[in-house]
N, CA, C, O and CB atoms as a CASP TS submission, in Angstrom:
PFRMAT TS
TARGET T0000
AUTHOR 0000-0000-0000
METHOD Language model
MODEL 1
PARENT N/A
ATOM      1  N   MET     1       0.813  -1.097  -0.027  1.00  0.00           N
ATOM      2  CA  MET     1      -0.063   0.265  -0.418  1.00  0.00           C
ATOM      3  C   MET     1       1.086   1.201   0.115  1.00  0.00           C
ATOM      4  O   MET     1       1.821   1.099   1.097  1.00  0.00           O
ATOM      5  CB  MET     1      -1.817   0.523   0.460  1.00  0.00           C
ATOM      6  N   ASN     2       0.976   2.210  -0.942  1.00  0.00           N
ATOM      7  CA  ASN     2       1.498   3.119  -0.974  1.00  0.00           C
ATOM      8  C   ASN     2       1.019   4.639  -0.197  1.00  0.00           C
ATOM      9  O   ASN     2      -0.126   4.869   0.192  1.00  0.00           O
ATOM     10  CB  ASN     2       1.615   3.040  -2.127  1.00  0.00           C
ATOM     11  N   ILE     3       1.969   5.408  -0.106  1.00  0.00           N
ATOM     12  CA  ILE     3       1.495   6.776   1.314  1.00  0.00           C
ATOM     13  C   ILE     3      -0.150   7.038   1.123  1.00  0.00           C
ATOM     14  O   ILE     3      -0.827   7.094   2.150  1.00  0.00           O
ATOM     15  CB  ILE     3       2.484   8.825   0.986  1.00  0.00           C
ATOM     16  N   LEU     4      -0.815   7.204  -0.210  1.00  0.00           N
ATOM     17  CA  LEU     4      -1.698   8.160  -0.522  1.00  0.00           C
ATOM     18  C   LEU     4      -2.867   6.727   0.049  1.00  0.00           C
ATOM     19  O   LEU     4      -3.856   6.968   0.742  1.00  0.00           O
ATOM     20  CB  LEU     4      -1.626   8.971  -2.397  1.00  0.00           C
ATOM     21  N   GLN     5      -2.584   5.643  -0.295  1.00  0.00           N
ATOM     22  CA  GLN     5      -3.712   5.001   0.392  1.00  0.00           C
ATOM     23  C   GLN     5      -3.736   4.816   1.328  1.00  0.00           C
ATOM     24  O   GLN     5      -4.865   4.643   1.788  1.00  0.00           O
ATOM     25  CB  GLN     5      -4.064   4.130   0.163  1.00  0.00           C
ATOM     26  N   THR     6      -2.898   4.744   2.014  1.00  0.00           N
ATOM     27  CA  THR     6      -2.387   4.870   4.067  1.00  0.00           C
ATOM     28  C   THR     6      -3.236   5.662   4.014  1.00  0.00           C
ATOM     29  O   THR     6      -4.360   5.236   4.280  1.00  0.00           O
ATOM     30  CB  THR     6      -0.686   5.512   4.963  1.00  0.00           C
ATOM     31  N   ILE     7      -3.124   6.882   3.718  1.00  0.00           N
ATOM     32  CA  ILE     7      -4.031   8.030   3.852  1.00  0.00           C
ATOM     33  C   ILE     7      -5.337   8.353   4.237  1.00  0.00           C
ATOM     34  O   ILE     7      -6.006   8.614   5.237  1.00  0.00           O
ATOM     35  CB  ILE     7      -4.073   8.406   3.016  1.00  0.00           C
ATOM     36  N   PHE     8      -5.420   8.223   2.989  1.00  0.00           N
ATOM     37  CA  PHE     8      -7.311   7.983   2.801  1.00  0.00           C
ATOM     38  C   PHE     8      -7.874   6.094   3.690  1.00  0.00           C
ATOM     39  O   PHE     8      -8.890   5.566   4.140  1.00  0.00           O
ATOM     40  CB  PHE     8      -7.749   7.827   0.210  1.00  0.00           C
ATOM     41  N   ASN     9      -6.783   5.848   3.533  1.00  0.00           N
ATOM     42  CA  ASN     9      -7.821   4.485   4.149  1.00  0.00           C
ATOM     43  C   ASN     9      -7.609   4.733   5.576  1.00  0.00           C
ATOM     44  O   ASN     9      -8.422   4.177   6.313  1.00  0.00           O
ATOM     45  CB  ASN     9      -7.304   2.638   3.709  1.00  0.00           C
ATOM     46  N   ASP    10      -6.570   5.544   6.212  1.00  0.00           N
ATOM     47  CA  ASP    10      -6.884   6.077   7.410  1.00  0.00           C
ATOM     48  C   ASP    10      -7.904   7.152   7.488  1.00  0.00           C
ATOM     49  O   ASP    10      -8.127   7.580   8.621  1.00  0.00           O
ATOM     50  CB  ASP    10      -5.785   6.495   7.929  1.00  0.00           C
ATOM     51  N   HIS    11      -8.431   7.567   6.698  1.00  0.00           N
ATOM     52  CA  HIS    11      -9.453   8.743   6.867  1.00  0.00           C
ATOM     53  C   HIS    11     -10.738   8.548   6.615  1.00  0.00           C
ATOM     54  O   HIS    11     -11.687   9.208   7.041  1.00  0.00           O
ATOM     55  CB  HIS    11      -9.184   9.795   6.103  1.00  0.00           C
ATOM     56  N   TYR    12     -10.748   7.686   5.956  1.00  0.00           N
ATOM     57  CA  TYR    12     -11.754   7.033   4.905  1.00  0.00           C
ATOM     58  C   TYR    12     -13.454   7.385   5.537  1.00  0.00           C
ATOM     59  O   TYR    12     -14.465   7.713   4.916  1.00  0.00           O
ATOM     60  CB  TYR    12     -11.381   5.061   4.820  1.00  0.00           C
ATOM     61  N   GLU    13     -13.212   7.136   7.110  1.00  0.00           N
ATOM     62  CA  GLU    13     -14.660   7.157   7.221  1.00  0.00           C
ATOM     63  C   GLU    13     -15.094   8.553   7.982  1.00  0.00           C
ATOM     64  O   GLU    13     -16.269   8.797   8.257  1.00  0.00           O
ATOM     65  CB  GLU    13     -15.167   5.800   8.047  1.00  0.00           C
ATOM     66  N   GLU    14     -13.957   9.475   8.301  1.00  0.00           N
ATOM     67  CA  GLU    14     -14.081  10.869   8.227  1.00  0.00           C
ATOM     68  C   GLU    14     -14.746  11.595   7.552  1.00  0.00           C
ATOM     69  O   GLU    14     -15.670  12.400   7.667  1.00  0.00           O
ATOM     70  CB  GLU    14     -13.276  11.289   8.062  1.00  0.00           C
ATOM     71  N   MET    15     -13.545  10.793   6.167  1.00  0.00           N
ATOM     72  CA  MET    15     -13.849  11.320   4.599  1.00  0.00           C
ATOM     73  C   MET    15     -15.591  11.680   4.561  1.00  0.00           C
ATOM     74  O   MET    15     -16.082  12.796   4.393  1.00  0.00           O
ATOM     75  CB  MET    15     -13.397   9.840   3.257  1.00  0.00           C
ATOM     76  N   LEU    16     -16.397  10.263   4.790  1.00  0.00           N
ATOM     77  CA  LEU    16     -17.375  10.364   4.330  1.00  0.00           C
ATOM     78  C   LEU    16     -18.548  10.779   5.108  1.00  0.00           C
ATOM     79  O   LEU    16     -19.644  11.183   4.720  1.00  0.00           O
ATOM     80  CB  LEU    16     -17.453   9.439   3.815  1.00  0.00           C
ATOM     81  N   TYR    17     -17.922  10.527   6.710  1.00  0.00           N
ATOM     82  CA  TYR    17     -19.208  11.678   7.601  1.00  0.00           C
ATOM     83  C   TYR    17     -19.034  12.724   7.514  1.00  0.00           C
ATOM     84  O   TYR    17     -20.026  13.419   7.735  1.00  0.00           O
ATOM     85  CB  TYR    17     -19.431  11.741   9.054  1.00  0.00           C
ATOM     86  N   ILE    18     -17.627  13.511   7.127  1.00  0.00           N
ATOM     87  CA  ILE    18     -18.088  14.847   7.447  1.00  0.00           C
ATOM     88  C   ILE    18     -18.006  15.772   6.643  1.00  0.00           C
ATOM     89  O   ILE    18     -18.359  16.951   6.621  1.00  0.00           O
ATOM     90  CB  ILE    18     -17.595  15.305   8.374  1.00  0.00           C
ATOM     91  N   LEU    19     -17.366  14.916   5.816  1.00  0.00           N
ATOM     92  CA  LEU    19     -17.370  15.728   3.769  1.00  0.00           C
ATOM     93  C   LEU    19     -18.395  15.770   3.080  1.00  0.00           C
ATOM     94  O   LEU    19     -18.654  16.518   2.137  1.00  0.00           O
ATOM     95  CB  LEU    19     -16.543  14.945   2.494  1.00  0.00           C
ATOM     96  N   GLN    20     -19.200  14.697   3.692  1.00  0.00           N
ATOM     97  CA  GLN    20     -20.310  14.133   2.824  1.00  0.00           C
ATOM     98  C   GLN    20     -19.638  14.103   1.229  1.00  0.00           C
ATOM     99  O   GLN    20     -20.249  15.012   0.667  1.00  0.00           O
ATOM    100  CB  GLN    20     -21.814  15.200   2.953  1.00  0.00           C
ATOM    101  N   PRO    21     -18.721  13.530   0.271  1.00  0.00           N
ATOM    102  CA  PRO    21     -18.492  13.209  -0.662  1.00  0.00           C
ATOM    103  C   PRO    21     -19.670  13.027  -1.624  1.00  0.00           C
ATOM    104  O   PRO    21     -20.668  12.435  -1.215  1.00  0.00           O
ATOM    105  CB  PRO    21     -17.807  12.356  -0.427  1.00  0.00           C
ATOM    106  N   ARG    22     -19.605  13.623  -3.217  1.00  0.00           N
ATOM    107  CA  ARG    22     -20.817  12.654  -3.846  1.00  0.00           C
ATOM    108  C   ARG    22     -20.181  11.527  -4.226  1.00  0.00           C
ATOM    109  O   ARG    22     -18.964  11.347  -4.251  1.00  0.00           O
ATOM    110  CB  ARG    22     -21.650  13.214  -5.154  1.00  0.00           C
ATOM    111  N   GLN    23     -21.409  10.448  -4.648  1.00  0.00           N
ATOM    112  CA  GLN    23     -20.557   9.097  -4.764  1.00  0.00           C
ATOM    113  C   GLN    23     -19.696   8.907  -6.224  1.00  0.00           C
ATOM    114  O   GLN    23     -19.138   7.859  -6.553  1.00  0.00           O
ATOM    115  CB  GLN    23     -21.676   7.767  -4.625  1.00  0.00           C
ATOM    116  N   ALA    24     -19.709   9.645  -6.692  1.00  0.00           N
ATOM    117  CA  ALA    24     -18.896   9.681  -7.823  1.00  0.00           C
ATOM    118  C   ALA    24     -17.459   9.702  -6.977  1.00  0.00           C
ATOM    119  O   ALA    24     -16.885   8.658  -7.287  1.00  0.00           O
ATOM    120  CB  ALA    24     -19.243  11.038  -8.903  1.00  0.00           C
ATOM    121  N   VAL    25     -16.678  10.422  -6.080  1.00  0.00           N
ATOM    122  CA  VAL    25     -16.076  10.792  -5.517  1.00  0.00           C
ATOM    123  C   VAL    25     -15.655   9.416  -4.346  1.00  0.00           C
ATOM    124  O   VAL    25     -14.497   9.279  -3.951  1.00  0.00           O
ATOM    125  CB  VAL    25     -16.667  12.019  -5.256  1.00  0.00           C
ATOM    126  N   ILE    26     -16.737   8.521  -3.925  1.00  0.00           N
ATOM    127  CA  ILE    26     -16.640   7.922  -3.137  1.00  0.00           C
ATOM    128  C   ILE    26     -15.696   6.729  -4.178  1.00  0.00           C
ATOM    129  O   ILE    26     -14.555   6.313  -3.975  1.00  0.00           O
ATOM    130  CB  ILE    26     -18.006   7.735  -2.388  1.00  0.00           C
ATOM    131  N   ASN    27     -16.534   6.429  -5.188  1.00  0.00           N
ATOM    132  CA  ASN    27     -15.982   5.641  -6.361  1.00  0.00           C
ATOM    133  C   ASN    27     -14.805   5.602  -6.213  1.00  0.00           C
ATOM    134  O   ASN    27     -14.142   4.890  -5.459  1.00  0.00           O
ATOM    135  CB  ASN    27     -16.210   6.067  -7.636  1.00  0.00           C
ATOM    136  N   ASN    28     -14.455   6.464  -7.019  1.00  0.00           N
ATOM    137  CA  ASN    28     -12.669   6.830  -7.184  1.00  0.00           C
ATOM    138  C   ASN    28     -12.132   6.767  -5.768  1.00  0.00           C
ATOM    139  O   ASN    28     -11.138   6.048  -5.666  1.00  0.00           O
ATOM    140  CB  ASN    28     -12.240   8.598  -7.863  1.00  0.00           C
ATOM    141  N   VAL    29     -12.498   7.276  -4.786  1.00  0.00           N
ATOM    142  CA  VAL    29     -11.221   6.997  -3.337  1.00  0.00           C
ATOM    143  C   VAL    29     -11.273   5.843  -3.400  1.00  0.00           C
ATOM    144  O   VAL    29     -10.164   5.368  -3.647  1.00  0.00           O
ATOM    145  CB  VAL    29     -11.453   7.458  -1.613  1.00  0.00           C
ATOM    146  N   ASP    30     -12.583   4.619  -3.222  1.00  0.00           N
ATOM    147  CA  ASP    30     -12.622   3.398  -3.238  1.00  0.00           C
ATOM    148  C   ASP    30     -11.408   2.239  -4.114  1.00  0.00           C
ATOM    149  O   ASP    30     -10.770   1.246  -3.764  1.00  0.00           O
ATOM    150  CB  ASP    30     -13.913   3.361  -3.664  1.00  0.00           C
ATOM    151  N   LYS    31     -11.566   3.106  -5.508  1.00  0.00           N
ATOM    152  CA  LYS    31     -10.822   2.655  -7.003  1.00  0.00           C
ATOM    153  C   LYS    31      -9.236   2.847  -6.413  1.00  0.00           C
ATOM    154  O   LYS    31      -8.357   1.991  -6.509  1.00  0.00           O
ATOM    155  CB  LYS    31     -11.269   3.932  -8.672  1.00  0.00           C
ATOM    156  N   MET    32      -9.110   4.012  -5.861  1.00  0.00           N
ATOM    157  CA  MET    32      -7.923   4.340  -5.635  1.00  0.00           C
ATOM    158  C   MET    32      -6.928   3.781  -4.115  1.00  0.00           C
ATOM    159  O   MET    32      -5.768   4.022  -3.780  1.00  0.00           O
ATOM    160  CB  MET    32      -8.151   5.749  -5.752  1.00  0.00           C
ATOM    161  N   ILE    33      -7.849   3.090  -3.577  1.00  0.00           N
ATOM    162  CA  ILE    33      -7.556   2.202  -2.485  1.00  0.00           C
ATOM    163  C   ILE    33      -7.166   1.225  -2.502  1.00  0.00           C
ATOM    164  O   ILE    33      -6.246   0.656  -1.914  1.00  0.00           O
ATOM    165  CB  ILE    33      -8.231   1.974  -1.890  1.00  0.00           C
ATOM    166  N   ASN    34      -8.131   0.856  -3.469  1.00  0.00           N
ATOM    167  CA  ASN    34      -7.513  -0.609  -4.025  1.00  0.00           C
ATOM    168  C   ASN    34      -7.031  -1.205  -4.817  1.00  0.00           C
ATOM    169  O   ASN    34      -7.238  -2.383  -5.108  1.00  0.00           O
ATOM    170  CB  ASN    34      -7.906  -1.248  -4.110  1.00  0.00           C
ATOM    171  N   CYS    35      -6.270  -0.416  -5.306  1.00  0.00           N
ATOM    172  CA  CYS    35      -5.720  -0.505  -6.511  1.00  0.00           C
ATOM    173  C   CYS    35      -4.340  -1.225  -6.204  1.00  0.00           C
ATOM    174  O   CYS    35      -3.508  -0.408  -5.811  1.00  0.00           O
ATOM    175  CB  CYS    35      -5.632   0.901  -7.201  1.00  0.00           C
ATOM    176  N   GLY    36      -3.911  -2.394  -6.266  1.00  0.00           N
ATOM    177  CA  GLY    36      -3.458  -3.249  -6.656  1.00  0.00           C
ATOM    178  C   GLY    36      -3.273  -4.800  -5.841  1.00  0.00           C
ATOM    179  O   GLY    36      -2.528  -5.763  -5.662  1.00  0.00           O
ATOM    180  N   ASP    37      -4.749  -4.105  -5.484  1.00  0.00           N
ATOM    181  CA  ASP    37      -5.167  -5.224  -4.692  1.00  0.00           C
ATOM    182  C   ASP    37      -5.185  -7.267  -5.525  1.00  0.00           C
ATOM    183  O   ASP    37      -5.867  -7.896  -6.335  1.00  0.00           O
ATOM    184  CB  ASP    37      -6.881  -4.544  -4.278  1.00  0.00           C
ATOM    185  N   PRO    38      -4.178  -7.473  -4.783  1.00  0.00           N
ATOM    186  CA  PRO    38      -4.338  -9.142  -5.894  1.00  0.00           C
ATOM    187  C   PRO    38      -6.144  -9.906  -5.376  1.00  0.00           C
ATOM    188  O   PRO    38      -6.324 -11.085  -5.680  1.00  0.00           O
ATOM    189  CB  PRO    38      -2.455 -10.893  -5.120  1.00  0.00           C
ATOM    190  N   ALA    39      -7.145  -9.249  -4.741  1.00  0.00           N
ATOM    191  CA  ALA    39      -8.303  -9.681  -4.782  1.00  0.00           C
ATOM    192  C   ALA    39      -9.048  -8.968  -6.085  1.00  0.00           C
ATOM    193  O   ALA    39     -10.114  -9.556  -6.266  1.00  0.00           O
ATOM    194  CB  ALA    39      -8.903  -9.451  -3.433  1.00  0.00           C
ATOM    195  N   PHE    40      -8.931  -8.325  -6.671  1.00  0.00           N
ATOM    196  CA  PHE    40      -9.225  -7.561  -7.970  1.00  0.00           C
ATOM    197  C   PHE    40      -8.752  -7.603  -8.980  1.00  0.00           C
ATOM    198  O   PHE    40      -8.749  -6.706  -9.823  1.00  0.00           O
ATOM    199  CB  PHE    40      -9.167  -6.573  -7.959  1.00  0.00           C
ATOM    200  N   GLY    41      -8.184  -8.860  -9.066  1.00  0.00           N
ATOM    201  CA  GLY    41      -7.755  -9.458 -10.179  1.00  0.00           C
ATOM    202  C   GLY    41      -6.006  -9.521 -10.471  1.00  0.00           C
ATOM    203  O   GLY    41      -5.292  -8.771  -9.804  1.00  0.00           O
ATOM    204  N   GLY    42      -5.433 -10.379 -11.415  1.00  0.00           N
ATOM    205  CA  GLY    42      -3.871  -9.489 -12.225  1.00  0.00           C
ATOM    206  C   GLY    42      -4.021 -10.897 -13.585  1.00  0.00           C
ATOM    207  O   GLY    42      -4.819 -11.392 -14.381  1.00  0.00           O
ATOM    208  N   ALA    43      -2.270 -11.029 -12.957  1.00  0.00           N
ATOM    209  CA  ALA    43      -2.015 -11.737 -14.580  1.00  0.00           C
ATOM    210  C   ALA    43      -1.188 -12.439 -14.241  1.00  0.00           C
ATOM    211  O   ALA    43      -0.197 -12.096 -13.596  1.00  0.00           O
ATOM    212  CB  ALA    43      -1.515 -10.927 -15.922  1.00  0.00           C
ATOM    213  N   MET    44      -1.544 -13.939 -14.752  1.00  0.00           N
ATOM    214  CA  MET    44       0.019 -15.010 -14.307  1.00  0.00           C
ATOM    215  C   MET    44       0.997 -14.673 -15.183  1.00  0.00           C
ATOM    216  O   MET    44       0.592 -14.350 -16.300  1.00  0.00           O
ATOM    217  CB  MET    44      -0.081 -16.851 -14.497  1.00  0.00           C
ATOM    218  N   TYR    45       2.444 -14.652 -14.955  1.00  0.00           N
ATOM    219  CA  TYR    45       3.490 -14.629 -16.354  1.00  0.00           C
ATOM    220  C   TYR    45       4.290 -15.791 -15.617  1.00  0.00           C
ATOM    221  O   TYR    45       4.432 -15.928 -14.402  1.00  0.00           O
ATOM    222  CB  TYR    45       4.588 -12.887 -16.830  1.00  0.00           C
ATOM    223  N   ALA    46       4.659 -16.399 -16.391  1.00  0.00           N
ATOM    224  CA  ALA    46       5.528 -17.790 -16.204  1.00  0.00           C
ATOM    225  C   ALA    46       6.827 -17.661 -17.208  1.00  0.00           C
ATOM    226  O   ALA    46       6.733 -17.281 -18.376  1.00  0.00           O
ATOM    227  CB  ALA    46       4.520 -19.299 -16.673  1.00  0.00           C
ATOM    228  N   CYS    47       8.049 -18.040 -16.562  1.00  0.00           N
ATOM    229  CA  CYS    47       9.258 -18.487 -17.258  1.00  0.00           C
ATOM    230  C   CYS    47       9.090 -19.407 -18.693  1.00  0.00           C
ATOM    231  O   CYS    47       8.848 -20.598 -18.496  1.00  0.00           O
ATOM    232  CB  CYS    47      10.035 -19.322 -16.185  1.00  0.00           C
ATOM    233  N   SER    48       9.174 -19.062 -19.799  1.00  0.00           N
ATOM    234  CA  SER    48       9.338 -20.293 -20.859  1.00  0.00           C
ATOM    235  C   SER    48      10.883 -21.139 -20.688  1.00  0.00           C
ATOM    236  O   SER    48      11.176 -22.158 -21.313  1.00  0.00           O
ATOM    237  CB  SER    48       9.241 -19.564 -22.581  1.00  0.00           C
ATOM    238  N   LYS    49      11.575 -20.588 -19.899  1.00  0.00           N
ATOM    239  CA  LYS    49      13.077 -21.361 -19.983  1.00  0.00           C
ATOM    240  C   LYS    49      13.491 -22.560 -18.334  1.00  0.00           C
ATOM    241  O   LYS    49      14.175 -23.553 -18.086  1.00  0.00           O
ATOM    242  CB  LYS    49      14.507 -19.689 -20.060  1.00  0.00           C
ATOM    243  N   CYS    50      12.404 -21.470 -17.498  1.00  0.00           N
ATOM    244  CA  CYS    50      12.398 -22.467 -15.886  1.00  0.00           C
ATOM    245  C   CYS    50      11.125 -22.364 -15.381  1.00  0.00           C
ATOM    246  O   CYS    50      11.160 -22.358 -14.150  1.00  0.00           O
ATOM    247  CB  CYS    50      13.472 -21.895 -14.505  1.00  0.00           C
ATOM    248  N   GLY    51       9.558 -22.247 -16.018  1.00  0.00           N
ATOM    249  CA  GLY    51       8.338 -22.719 -15.444  1.00  0.00           C
ATOM    250  C   GLY    51       8.344 -21.867 -14.380  1.00  0.00           C
ATOM    251  O   GLY    51       7.282 -21.867 -13.757  1.00  0.00           O
ATOM    252  N   ASN    52       9.253 -21.091 -13.942  1.00  0.00           N
ATOM    253  CA  ASN    52       8.788 -20.040 -12.381  1.00  0.00           C
ATOM    254  C   ASN    52       7.556 -19.309 -13.079  1.00  0.00           C
ATOM    255  O   ASN    52       7.498 -18.884 -14.233  1.00  0.00           O
ATOM    256  CB  ASN    52      10.282 -18.528 -11.674  1.00  0.00           C
ATOM    257  N   LEU    53       6.344 -19.264 -11.833  1.00  0.00           N
ATOM    258  CA  LEU    53       5.054 -18.483 -12.139  1.00  0.00           C
ATOM    259  C   LEU    53       5.185 -16.876 -10.973  1.00  0.00           C
ATOM    260  O   LEU    53       5.298 -16.941  -9.749  1.00  0.00           O
ATOM    261  CB  LEU    53       3.434 -19.760 -11.676  1.00  0.00           C
ATOM    262  N   LYS    54       5.140 -15.867 -11.609  1.00  0.00           N
ATOM    263  CA  LYS    54       4.846 -14.999 -11.225  1.00  0.00           C
ATOM    264  C   LYS    54       3.359 -14.337 -11.354  1.00  0.00           C
ATOM    265  O   LYS    54       2.933 -14.105 -12.486  1.00  0.00           O
ATOM    266  CB  LYS    54       5.698 -14.508 -11.576  1.00  0.00           C
ATOM    267  N   PHE    55       2.597 -14.043 -10.259  1.00  0.00           N
ATOM    268  CA  PHE    55       1.117 -13.286 -10.149  1.00  0.00           C
ATOM    269  C   PHE    55       1.545 -11.677  -9.905  1.00  0.00           C
ATOM    270  O   PHE    55       2.258 -11.354  -8.954  1.00  0.00           O
ATOM    271  CB  PHE    55       0.040 -13.965  -8.641  1.00  0.00           C
ATOM    272  N   VAL    56       1.100 -10.851 -10.738  1.00  0.00           N
ATOM    273  CA  VAL    56       1.501  -9.407 -10.495  1.00  0.00           C
ATOM    274  C   VAL    56      -0.119  -8.805 -10.560  1.00  0.00           C
ATOM    275  O   VAL    56      -0.861  -9.231 -11.446  1.00  0.00           O
ATOM    276  CB  VAL    56       2.745  -8.696 -11.825  1.00  0.00           C
ATOM    277  N   PRO    57      -0.520  -7.982  -9.752  1.00  0.00           N
ATOM    278  CA  PRO    57      -1.785  -7.830  -9.285  1.00  0.00           C
ATOM    279  C   PRO    57      -2.075  -6.628 -10.188  1.00  0.00           C
ATOM    280  O   PRO    57      -1.363  -5.690  -9.829  1.00  0.00           O
ATOM    281  CB  PRO    57      -1.940  -7.649  -7.670  1.00  0.00           C
ATOM    282  N   PHE    58      -2.891  -6.293 -11.273  1.00  0.00           N
ATOM    283  CA  PHE    58      -3.849  -5.250 -11.786  1.00  0.00           C
ATOM    284  C   PHE    58      -3.717  -3.883 -11.459  1.00  0.00           C
ATOM    285  O   PHE    58      -4.617  -3.634 -10.656  1.00  0.00           O
ATOM    286  CB  PHE    58      -5.072  -5.540 -11.412  1.00  0.00           C
ATOM    287  N   ARG    59      -2.935  -2.708 -11.717  1.00  0.00           N
ATOM    288  CA  ARG    59      -2.651  -1.200 -10.841  1.00  0.00           C
ATOM    289  C   ARG    59      -3.382  -0.183 -12.015  1.00  0.00           C
ATOM    290  O   ARG    59      -3.462  -0.494 -13.203  1.00  0.00           O
ATOM    291  CB  ARG    59      -0.544  -0.715 -10.519  1.00  0.00           C
ATOM    292  N   CYS    60      -3.804   0.863 -11.538  1.00  0.00           N
ATOM    293  CA  CYS    60      -4.538   1.672 -11.863  1.00  0.00           C
ATOM    294  C   CYS    60      -3.376   2.959 -13.044  1.00  0.00           C
ATOM    295  O   CYS    60      -3.583   3.673 -14.025  1.00  0.00           O
ATOM    296  CB  CYS    60      -5.270   2.161 -10.310  1.00  0.00           C
ATOM    297  N   ILE    61      -2.481   2.699 -12.374  1.00  0.00           N
ATOM    298  CA  ILE    61      -1.484   3.266 -13.069  1.00  0.00           C
ATOM    299  C   ILE    61      -0.797   2.806 -14.418  1.00  0.00           C
ATOM    300  O   ILE    61       0.116   3.473 -14.905  1.00  0.00           O
ATOM    301  CB  ILE    61      -0.656   3.331 -12.241  1.00  0.00           C
TER
END
C-alpha cells in the first residue's frame, strides 16, 4: 500500500461523514484504495525457460 492509499484508508470514515462527498468521489477513492489489491485480479506470467510463475496484480497506473 502506498502513502496515498494509507492516508485515504486511515481517514476514509471521516471523509464520508464529515465531508459527505458525492458518490462519484467515493467511487474514485474506493478504486484508488483498492489499486494493486490481488483480490481485484491480476495476470499470471510464466518463464518459458525455467517455468517459474509470477502473479502481478492489476494497477491503476
